[in-house]
All heavy atoms as TSV, in Angstrom:
chain	resi	resn	atom	element	x	y	z
A	1	MET	N	N	250.718	200.488	63.857
A	1	MET	CA	C	249.671	199.764	64.558
A	1	MET	C	C	250.269	198.845	65.627
A	1	MET	O	O	249.653	198.619	66.649
A	1	MET	CB	C	248.843	198.974	63.537
A	1	MET	CG	C	247.567	198.450	64.110
A	1	MET	SD	S	246.538	199.762	64.733
A	1	MET	CE	C	245.000	199.368	64.038
A	2	LYS	N	N	251.467	198.333	65.348
A	2	LYS	CA	C	252.112	197.438	66.295
A	2	LYS	C	C	252.386	198.154	67.622
A	2	LYS	O	O	252.208	197.571	68.684
A	2	LYS	CB	C	253.417	196.914	65.688
A	2	LYS	CG	C	254.084	195.845	66.493
A	2	LYS	CD	C	255.165	195.178	65.681
A	2	LYS	CE	C	256.499	195.782	66.025
A	2	LYS	NZ	N	257.619	195.077	65.409
A	3	GLU	N	N	252.786	199.416	67.536
A	3	GLU	CA	C	253.060	200.178	68.757
A	3	GLU	C	C	251.782	200.406	69.565
A	3	GLU	O	O	251.800	200.339	70.786
A	3	GLU	CB	C	253.713	201.531	68.427
A	3	GLU	CG	C	255.113	201.423	67.904
A	3	GLU	CD	C	255.162	201.193	66.401
A	3	GLU	OE1	O	254.102	201.244	65.738
A	3	GLU	OE2	O	256.256	200.948	65.881
A	4	LYS	N	N	250.694	200.676	68.877
A	4	LYS	CA	C	249.420	200.904	69.567
A	4	LYS	C	C	249.001	199.650	70.332
A	4	LYS	O	O	248.536	199.730	71.466
A	4	LYS	CB	C	248.346	201.314	68.563
A	4	LYS	CG	C	247.079	201.808	69.198
A	4	LYS	CD	C	246.124	202.354	68.152
A	4	LYS	CE	C	244.892	202.912	68.800
A	4	LYS	NZ	N	243.959	203.450	67.816
A	5	TYR	N	N	249.201	198.494	69.728
A	5	TYR	CA	C	248.888	197.229	70.393
A	5	TYR	C	C	249.789	197.041	71.612
A	5	TYR	O	O	249.324	196.628	72.677
A	5	TYR	CB	C	249.062	196.075	69.406
A	5	TYR	CG	C	248.772	194.720	70.000
A	5	TYR	CD1	C	247.471	194.329	70.287
A	5	TYR	CD2	C	249.805	193.831	70.266
A	5	TYR	CE1	C	247.200	193.088	70.831
A	5	TYR	CE2	C	249.544	192.587	70.813
A	5	TYR	CZ	C	248.246	192.218	71.093
A	5	TYR	OH	O	247.988	190.996	71.638
A	6	GLY	N	N	251.070	197.364	71.463
A	6	GLY	CA	C	252.015	197.265	72.573
A	6	GLY	C	C	251.633	198.178	73.726
A	6	GLY	O	O	251.752	197.807	74.902
A	7	ILE	N	N	251.158	199.362	73.407
A	7	ILE	CA	C	250.723	200.314	74.440
A	7	ILE	C	C	249.547	199.731	75.209
A	7	ILE	O	O	249.508	199.782	76.437
A	7	ILE	CB	C	250.343	201.674	73.809
A	7	ILE	CG1	C	251.583	202.357	73.232
A	7	ILE	CG2	C	249.652	202.576	74.829
A	7	ILE	CD1	C	251.265	203.554	72.347
A	8	GLU	N	N	248.600	199.168	74.506
A	8	GLU	CA	C	247.407	198.617	75.159
A	8	GLU	C	C	247.765	197.427	76.058
A	8	GLU	O	O	247.286	197.334	77.190
A	8	GLU	CB	C	246.379	198.194	74.102
A	8	GLU	CG	C	245.075	197.729	74.680
A	8	GLU	CD	C	244.341	198.771	75.480
A	8	GLU	OE1	O	244.523	199.971	75.217
A	8	GLU	OE2	O	243.572	198.390	76.390
A	9	ILE	N	N	248.614	196.544	75.582
A	9	ILE	CA	C	249.029	195.390	76.380
A	9	ILE	C	C	249.787	195.851	77.624
A	9	ILE	O	O	249.526	195.386	78.738
A	9	ILE	CB	C	249.905	194.429	75.544
A	9	ILE	CG1	C	249.091	193.807	74.413
A	9	ILE	CG2	C	250.538	193.353	76.424
A	9	ILE	CD1	C	247.937	192.945	74.855
A	10	ALA	N	N	250.737	196.769	77.429
A	10	ALA	CA	C	251.526	197.272	78.561
A	10	ALA	C	C	250.635	197.983	79.575
A	10	ALA	O	O	250.849	197.867	80.784
A	10	ALA	CB	C	252.620	198.202	78.059
A	11	ARG	N	N	249.625	198.693	79.093
A	11	ARG	CA	C	248.702	199.383	80.003
A	11	ARG	C	C	247.936	198.382	80.860
A	11	ARG	O	O	247.758	198.563	82.061
A	11	ARG	CB	C	247.721	200.252	79.207
A	11	ARG	CG	C	246.839	201.125	80.083
A	11	ARG	CD	C	245.679	201.709	79.306
A	11	ARG	NE	N	244.766	200.692	78.822
A	11	ARG	CZ	C	243.838	200.076	79.571
A	11	ARG	NH1	N	243.728	200.361	80.848
A	11	ARG	NH2	N	243.038	199.179	79.048
A	12	LYS	N	N	247.511	197.283	80.243
A	12	LYS	CA	C	246.797	196.246	80.992
A	12	LYS	C	C	247.709	195.588	82.028
A	12	LYS	O	O	247.288	195.313	83.155
A	12	LYS	CB	C	246.227	195.199	80.034
A	12	LYS	CG	C	245.054	195.714	79.238
A	12	LYS	CD	C	244.518	194.666	78.276
A	12	LYS	CE	C	243.366	195.233	77.467
A	12	LYS	NZ	N	242.813	194.249	76.542
A	13	ILE	N	N	248.951	195.346	81.637
A	13	ILE	CA	C	249.922	194.764	82.571
A	13	ILE	C	C	250.163	195.714	83.735
A	13	ILE	O	O	250.208	195.296	84.896
A	13	ILE	CB	C	251.235	194.420	81.852
A	13	ILE	CG1	C	250.995	193.270	80.870
A	13	ILE	CG2	C	252.339	194.073	82.842
A	13	ILE	CD1	C	252.152	193.009	79.924
A	14	LEU	N	N	250.307	197.002	83.441
A	14	LEU	CA	C	250.507	197.997	84.496
A	14	LEU	C	C	249.316	198.035	85.438
A	14	LEU	O	O	249.472	198.073	86.666
A	14	LEU	CB	C	250.745	199.379	83.878
A	14	LEU	CG	C	250.954	200.532	84.847
A	14	LEU	CD1	C	252.214	200.309	85.684
A	14	LEU	CD2	C	251.061	201.842	84.089
A	15	ASN	N	N	248.123	197.994	84.894
A	15	ASN	CA	C	246.917	198.003	85.712
A	15	ASN	C	C	246.875	196.778	86.629
A	15	ASN	O	O	246.581	196.888	87.821
A	15	ASN	CB	C	245.676	198.053	84.814
A	15	ASN	CG	C	244.412	198.277	85.605
A	15	ASN	OD1	O	244.395	199.036	86.566
A	15	ASN	ND2	N	243.349	197.609	85.196
A	16	ASN	N	N	247.206	195.619	86.073
A	16	ASN	CA	C	247.237	194.396	86.881
A	16	ASN	C	C	248.294	194.486	87.975
A	16	ASN	O	O	248.064	194.050	89.107
A	16	ASN	CB	C	247.490	193.167	86.007
A	16	ASN	CG	C	246.296	192.800	85.166
A	16	ASN	OD1	O	245.180	193.188	85.450
A	16	ASN	ND2	N	246.532	192.056	84.105
A	17	ALA	N	N	249.454	195.027	87.643
A	17	ALA	CA	C	250.537	195.147	88.620
A	17	ALA	C	C	250.127	196.044	89.780
A	17	ALA	O	O	250.412	195.736	90.944
A	17	ALA	CB	C	251.799	195.693	87.954
A	18	THR	N	N	249.445	197.137	89.489
A	18	THR	CA	C	249.022	198.029	90.576
A	18	THR	C	C	247.928	197.376	91.419
A	18	THR	O	O	247.905	197.544	92.636
A	18	THR	CB	C	248.541	199.393	90.046
A	18	THR	OG1	O	247.489	199.203	89.107
A	18	THR	CG2	C	249.668	200.155	89.385
A	19	ASN	N	N	247.049	196.621	90.774
A	19	ASN	CA	C	245.997	195.930	91.518
A	19	ASN	C	C	246.553	194.826	92.411
A	19	ASN	O	O	245.945	194.478	93.425
A	19	ASN	CB	C	244.957	195.340	90.562
A	19	ASN	CG	C	244.088	196.402	89.928
A	19	ASN	OD1	O	243.959	197.507	90.437
A	19	ASN	ND2	N	243.521	196.083	88.782
A	20	MET	N	N	247.704	194.274	92.035
A	20	MET	CA	C	248.330	193.207	92.821
A	20	MET	C	C	249.320	193.761	93.845
A	20	MET	O	O	250.001	193.005	94.523
A	20	MET	CB	C	249.057	192.235	91.879
A	20	MET	CG	C	248.111	191.461	91.014
A	20	MET	SD	S	248.882	190.477	89.688
A	20	MET	CE	C	250.409	189.957	90.338
A	21	TYR	N	N	249.406	195.090	93.935
A	21	TYR	CA	C	250.298	195.764	94.881
A	21	TYR	C	C	251.755	195.313	94.701
A	21	TYR	O	O	252.450	194.998	95.657
A	21	TYR	CB	C	249.849	195.543	96.325
A	21	TYR	CG	C	248.445	196.029	96.575
A	21	TYR	CD1	C	247.383	195.138	96.702
A	21	TYR	CD2	C	248.175	197.389	96.664
A	21	TYR	CE1	C	246.088	195.592	96.911
A	21	TYR	CE2	C	246.882	197.845	96.876
A	21	TYR	CZ	C	245.852	196.954	97.000
A	21	TYR	OH	O	244.579	197.404	97.201
A	22	MET	N	N	252.193	195.285	93.449
A	22	MET	CA	C	253.579	194.908	93.162
A	22	MET	C	C	254.519	196.008	93.646
A	22	MET	O	O	254.096	197.129	93.930
A	22	MET	CB	C	253.781	194.683	91.675
A	22	MET	CG	C	253.152	193.434	91.155
A	22	MET	SD	S	253.841	193.026	89.559
A	22	MET	CE	C	253.713	191.274	89.620
A	23	LYS	N	N	255.798	195.677	93.695
A	23	LYS	CA	C	256.798	196.645	94.133
A	23	LYS	C	C	256.797	197.855	93.206
A	23	LYS	O	O	256.571	197.734	91.999
A	23	LYS	CB	C	258.190	196.011	94.116
A	23	LYS	CG	C	258.395	194.969	95.166
A	23	LYS	CD	C	259.821	194.453	95.103
A	23	LYS	CE	C	260.046	193.393	96.153
A	23	LYS	NZ	N	261.434	192.881	96.093
A	24	LYS	N	N	257.087	199.007	93.788
A	24	LYS	CA	C	257.110	200.244	93.012
A	24	LYS	C	C	258.127	200.186	91.879
A	24	LYS	O	O	257.910	200.762	90.817
A	24	LYS	CB	C	257.416	201.431	93.924
A	24	LYS	CG	C	256.288	201.762	94.860
A	24	LYS	CD	C	256.620	202.952	95.733
A	24	LYS	CE	C	255.505	203.214	96.719
A	24	LYS	NZ	N	255.795	204.369	97.571
A	25	GLU	N	N	259.228	199.480	92.087
A	25	GLU	CA	C	260.269	199.380	91.061
A	25	GLU	C	C	259.747	198.665	89.811
A	25	GLU	O	O	260.044	199.053	88.683
A	25	GLU	CB	C	261.500	198.644	91.598
A	25	GLU	CG	C	262.235	199.360	92.698
A	25	GLU	CD	C	261.618	199.146	94.086
A	25	GLU	OE1	O	260.788	198.213	94.262
A	25	GLU	OE2	O	261.966	199.926	94.988
A	26	ILE	N	N	258.952	197.634	90.024
A	26	ILE	CA	C	258.384	196.885	88.898
A	26	ILE	C	C	257.364	197.743	88.160
A	26	ILE	O	O	257.353	197.798	86.926
A	26	ILE	CB	C	257.748	195.566	89.386
A	26	ILE	CG1	C	258.832	194.650	89.940
A	26	ILE	CG2	C	256.956	194.889	88.264
A	26	ILE	CD1	C	258.327	193.402	90.618
A	27	ILE	N	N	256.529	198.433	88.917
A	27	ILE	CA	C	255.530	199.315	88.313
A	27	ILE	C	C	256.216	200.419	87.519
A	27	ILE	O	O	255.790	200.766	86.412
A	27	ILE	CB	C	254.583	199.881	89.392
A	27	ILE	CG1	C	253.728	198.738	89.971
A	27	ILE	CG2	C	253.704	200.989	88.821
A	27	ILE	CD1	C	252.899	199.120	91.163
A	28	LEU	N	N	257.310	200.957	88.042
A	28	LEU	CA	C	258.064	201.995	87.341
A	28	LEU	C	C	258.625	201.462	86.023
A	28	LEU	O	O	258.543	202.120	84.990
A	28	LEU	CB	C	259.197	202.525	88.222
A	28	LEU	CG	C	260.103	203.561	87.578
A	28	LEU	CD1	C	259.316	204.810	87.208
A	28	LEU	CD2	C	261.249	203.898	88.513
A	29	LYS	N	N	259.178	200.255	86.022
A	29	LYS	CA	C	259.728	199.666	84.797
A	29	LYS	C	C	258.638	199.461	83.744
A	29	LYS	O	O	258.852	199.722	82.559
A	29	LYS	CB	C	260.433	198.349	85.097
A	29	LYS	CG	C	261.760	198.530	85.793
A	29	LYS	CD	C	262.525	197.237	85.847
A	29	LYS	CE	C	263.822	197.407	86.582
A	29	LYS	NZ	N	264.848	198.056	85.787
A	30	ILE	N	N	257.478	199.015	84.176
A	30	ILE	CA	C	256.356	198.829	83.241
A	30	ILE	C	C	255.934	200.182	82.672
A	30	ILE	O	O	255.713	200.327	81.469
A	30	ILE	CB	C	255.171	198.126	83.927
A	30	ILE	CG1	C	255.568	196.710	84.360
A	30	ILE	CG2	C	253.955	198.081	82.996
A	30	ILE	CD1	C	254.563	196.047	85.280
A	31	SER	N	N	255.850	201.171	83.532
A	31	SER	CA	C	255.467	202.511	83.108
A	31	SER	C	C	256.471	203.085	82.103
A	31	SER	O	O	256.088	203.716	81.113
A	31	SER	CB	C	255.356	203.424	84.331
A	31	SER	OG	O	255.012	204.728	83.954
A	32	GLN	N	N	257.751	202.850	82.348
A	32	GLN	CA	C	258.780	203.320	81.421
A	32	GLN	C	C	258.654	202.640	80.063
A	32	GLN	O	O	258.866	203.257	79.019
A	32	GLN	CB	C	260.170	203.086	82.008
A	32	GLN	CG	C	260.478	203.994	83.175
A	32	GLN	CD	C	261.739	203.604	83.923
A	32	GLN	OE1	O	262.178	202.460	83.886
A	32	GLN	NE2	N	262.321	204.574	84.622
A	33	LYS	N	N	258.285	201.371	80.059
A	33	LYS	CA	C	258.094	200.636	78.809
A	33	LYS	C	C	256.919	201.228	78.037
A	33	LYS	O	O	256.977	201.381	76.812
A	33	LYS	CB	C	257.848	199.160	79.124
A	33	LYS	CG	C	257.974	198.265	77.950
A	33	LYS	CD	C	259.363	198.314	77.396
A	33	LYS	CE	C	259.787	196.950	76.930
A	33	LYS	NZ	N	261.104	196.973	76.300
A	34	ILE	N	N	255.851	201.572	78.747
A	34	ILE	CA	C	254.702	202.203	78.102
A	34	ILE	C	C	255.121	203.530	77.481
A	34	ILE	O	O	254.751	203.838	76.345
A	34	ILE	CB	C	253.546	202.414	79.103
A	34	ILE	CG1	C	252.983	201.072	79.549
A	34	ILE	CG2	C	252.444	203.277	78.483
A	34	ILE	CD1	C	251.985	201.169	80.686
A	35	ASP	N	N	255.911	204.301	78.223
A	35	ASP	CA	C	256.401	205.578	77.693
A	35	ASP	C	C	257.183	205.366	76.397
A	35	ASP	O	O	257.027	206.118	75.433
A	35	ASP	CB	C	257.294	206.284	78.711
A	35	ASP	CG	C	256.522	206.782	79.920
A	35	ASP	OD1	O	255.274	206.847	79.853
A	35	ASP	OD2	O	257.168	207.105	80.938
A	36	LYS	N	N	258.006	204.327	76.361
A	36	LYS	CA	C	258.792	204.020	75.163
A	36	LYS	C	C	257.863	203.706	73.990
A	36	LYS	O	O	258.073	204.202	72.879
A	36	LYS	CB	C	259.714	202.838	75.440
A	36	LYS	CG	C	260.561	202.443	74.273
A	36	LYS	CD	C	261.397	201.215	74.594
A	36	LYS	CE	C	262.040	200.695	73.333
A	36	LYS	NZ	N	262.524	199.347	73.463
A	37	TYR	N	N	256.850	202.892	74.220
A	37	TYR	CA	C	255.904	202.561	73.160
A	37	TYR	C	C	255.174	203.808	72.661
A	37	TYR	O	O	254.954	203.974	71.462
A	37	TYR	CB	C	254.866	201.545	73.638
A	37	TYR	CG	C	255.360	200.124	73.731
A	37	TYR	CD1	C	255.114	199.367	74.866
A	37	TYR	CD2	C	256.054	199.527	72.692
A	37	TYR	CE1	C	255.553	198.051	74.965
A	37	TYR	CE2	C	256.487	198.211	72.778
A	37	TYR	CZ	C	256.236	197.482	73.916
A	37	TYR	OH	O	256.664	196.187	74.008
A	38	ILE	N	N	254.795	204.685	73.565
A	38	ILE	CA	C	254.080	205.909	73.186
A	38	ILE	C	C	254.963	206.798	72.325
A	38	ILE	O	O	254.528	207.327	71.299
A	38	ILE	CB	C	253.567	206.653	74.438
A	38	ILE	CG1	C	252.451	205.838	75.100
A	38	ILE	CG2	C	253.069	208.049	74.071
A	38	ILE	CD1	C	252.042	206.346	76.467
A	39	VAL	N	N	256.219	206.968	72.727
A	39	VAL	CA	C	257.152	207.791	71.951
A	39	VAL	C	C	257.327	207.208	70.547
A	39	VAL	O	O	257.268	207.939	69.553
A	39	VAL	CB	C	258.511	207.915	72.680
A	39	VAL	CG1	C	259.567	208.503	71.768
A	39	VAL	CG2	C	258.360	208.748	73.940
A	40	GLU	N	N	257.519	205.895	70.447
A	40	GLU	CA	C	257.669	205.248	69.138
A	40	GLU	C	C	256.419	205.439	68.286
A	40	GLU	O	O	256.516	205.701	67.081
A	40	GLU	CB	C	257.959	203.760	69.312
A	40	GLU	CG	C	259.328	203.468	69.852
A	40	GLU	CD	C	259.538	201.991	70.153
A	40	GLU	OE1	O	258.618	201.169	69.911
A	40	GLU	OE2	O	260.625	201.665	70.646
A	41	TYR	N	N	255.268	205.335	68.908
A	41	TYR	CA	C	254.003	205.491	68.194
A	41	TYR	C	C	253.882	206.891	67.585
A	41	TYR	O	O	253.561	207.054	66.408
A	41	TYR	CB	C	252.850	205.217	69.157
A	41	TYR	CG	C	251.482	205.379	68.562
A	41	TYR	CD1	C	250.943	204.407	67.729
A	41	TYR	CD2	C	250.703	206.493	68.856
A	41	TYR	CE1	C	249.680	204.531	67.189
A	41	TYR	CE2	C	249.430	206.635	68.324
A	41	TYR	CZ	C	248.929	205.662	67.497
A	41	TYR	OH	O	247.678	205.803	66.959
A	42	TYR	N	N	254.184	207.922	68.399
A	42	TYR	CA	C	254.075	209.287	67.901
A	42	TYR	C	C	255.175	209.630	66.917
A	42	TYR	O	O	254.947	210.364	65.949
A	42	TYR	CB	C	254.044	210.287	69.058
A	42	TYR	CG	C	252.671	210.358	69.688
A	42	TYR	CD1	C	252.422	209.799	70.924
A	42	TYR	CD2	C	251.620	210.966	69.019
A	42	TYR	CE1	C	251.159	209.854	71.493
A	42	TYR	CE2	C	250.352	211.025	69.570
A	42	TYR	CZ	C	250.134	210.468	70.810
A	42	TYR	OH	O	248.885	210.515	71.358
A	43	GLN	N	N	256.382	209.098	67.116
A	43	GLN	CA	C	257.463	209.349	66.161
A	43	GLN	C	C	257.131	208.739	64.810
A	43	GLN	O	O	257.370	209.351	63.776
A	43	GLN	CB	C	258.780	208.782	66.679
A	43	GLN	CG	C	259.403	209.633	67.754
A	43	GLN	CD	C	260.675	209.039	68.317
A	43	GLN	OE1	O	260.933	207.847	68.199
A	43	GLN	NE2	N	261.468	209.881	68.951
A	44	LYS	N	N	256.588	207.553	64.819
A	44	LYS	CA	C	256.209	206.902	63.572
A	44	LYS	C	C	255.111	207.702	62.875
A	44	LYS	O	O	255.132	207.873	61.660
A	44	LYS	CB	C	255.745	205.469	63.828
A	44	LYS	CG	C	255.607	204.648	62.578
A	44	LYS	CD	C	255.254	203.223	62.906
A	44	LYS	CE	C	256.410	202.343	62.504
A	44	LYS	NZ	N	256.107	200.922	62.667
A	45	GLY	N	N	254.170	208.223	63.639
A	45	GLY	CA	C	253.104	209.042	63.067
A	45	GLY	C	C	253.638	210.323	62.465
A	45	GLY	O	O	253.223	210.739	61.382
A	46	GLU	N	N	254.607	210.942	63.131
A	46	GLU	CA	C	255.222	212.166	62.607
A	46	GLU	C	C	256.019	211.870	61.347
A	46	GLU	O	O	255.999	212.645	60.400
A	46	GLU	CB	C	256.119	212.810	63.665
A	46	GLU	CG	C	255.356	213.515	64.770
A	46	GLU	CD	C	254.526	214.691	64.269
A	46	GLU	OE1	O	255.033	215.467	63.436
A	46	GLU	OE2	O	253.368	214.812	64.693
A	47	ASP	N	N	256.720	210.755	61.344
A	47	ASP	CA	C	257.501	210.366	60.154
A	47	ASP	C	C	256.586	210.158	58.956
A	47	ASP	O	O	256.910	210.568	57.855
A	47	ASP	CB	C	258.307	209.094	60.420
A	47	ASP	CG	C	259.461	209.302	61.378
A	47	ASP	OD1	O	259.822	210.478	61.627
A	47	ASP	OD2	O	259.983	208.301	61.899
A	48	GLN	N	N	255.456	209.519	59.181
A	48	GLN	CA	C	254.516	209.281	58.101
A	48	GLN	C	C	253.906	210.590	57.613
A	48	GLN	O	O	253.704	210.791	56.428
A	48	GLN	CB	C	253.425	208.307	58.534
A	48	GLN	CG	C	253.934	206.899	58.729
A	48	GLN	CD	C	252.904	205.953	59.296
A	48	GLN	OE1	O	251.797	206.371	59.644
A	48	GLN	NE2	N	253.253	204.690	59.397
A	49	LYS	N	N	253.640	211.499	58.533
A	49	LYS	CA	C	253.072	212.787	58.159
A	49	LYS	C	C	254.087	213.599	57.352
A	49	LYS	O	O	253.751	214.191	56.341
A	49	LYS	CB	C	252.664	213.575	59.408
A	49	LYS	CG	C	251.856	214.812	59.096
A	49	LYS	CD	C	251.529	215.719	60.244
A	49	LYS	CE	C	251.355	215.127	61.572
A	49	LYS	NZ	N	251.094	216.107	62.631
A	50	ASP	N	N	255.358	213.586	57.796
A	50	ASP	CA	C	256.407	214.318	57.088
A	50	ASP	C	C	256.649	213.757	55.701
A	50	ASP	O	O	256.846	214.485	54.753
A	50	ASP	CB	C	257.712	214.283	57.894
A	50	ASP	CG	C	257.644	215.133	59.160
A	50	ASP	OD1	O	256.744	215.987	59.245
A	50	ASP	OD2	O	258.503	214.939	60.043
A	51	SER	N	N	256.646	212.441	55.567
A	51	SER	CA	C	256.898	211.831	54.258
A	51	SER	C	C	255.751	212.108	53.297
A	51	SER	O	O	255.951	212.146	52.089
A	51	SER	CB	C	257.136	210.331	54.405
A	51	SER	OG	O	255.958	209.688	54.832
A	52	GLY	N	N	254.557	212.339	53.803
A	52	GLY	CA	C	253.417	212.640	52.954
A	52	GLY	C	C	253.456	214.045	52.393
A	52	GLY	O	O	252.850	214.339	51.384
A	53	LEU	N	N	254.209	214.937	53.027
A	53	LEU	CA	C	254.286	216.322	52.577
A	53	LEU	C	C	255.331	216.510	51.484
A	53	LEU	O	O	255.307	217.508	50.786
A	53	LEU	CB	C	254.638	217.234	53.767
A	53	LEU	CG	C	253.581	217.319	54.866
A	53	LEU	CD1	C	254.111	218.151	56.026
A	53	LEU	CD2	C	252.297	217.933	54.335
A	54	LYS	N	N	256.262	215.567	51.341
A	54	LYS	CA	C	257.354	215.758	50.365
A	54	LYS	C	C	256.935	215.463	48.968
A	54	LYS	O	O	256.149	214.798	48.552
A	54	LYS	CB	C	258.546	214.876	50.737
A	54	LYS	CG	C	259.187	215.375	52.006
A	54	LYS	CD	C	260.375	214.531	52.349
A	54	LYS	CE	C	261.002	215.037	53.633
A	54	LYS	NZ	N	262.098	214.254	54.063
């Protein structure tokens, strides 16, 4: 759940950054952080699914 919250916060920050016409480098870094949160979220979900099958 913590990752899902992080994704939502990062998405809002990214949206604000684009609305404020921030530098592309900053927007890219925010986007990369969102990608990291998404990967962690899905990996955690897969781990939980795998542990439930054993």
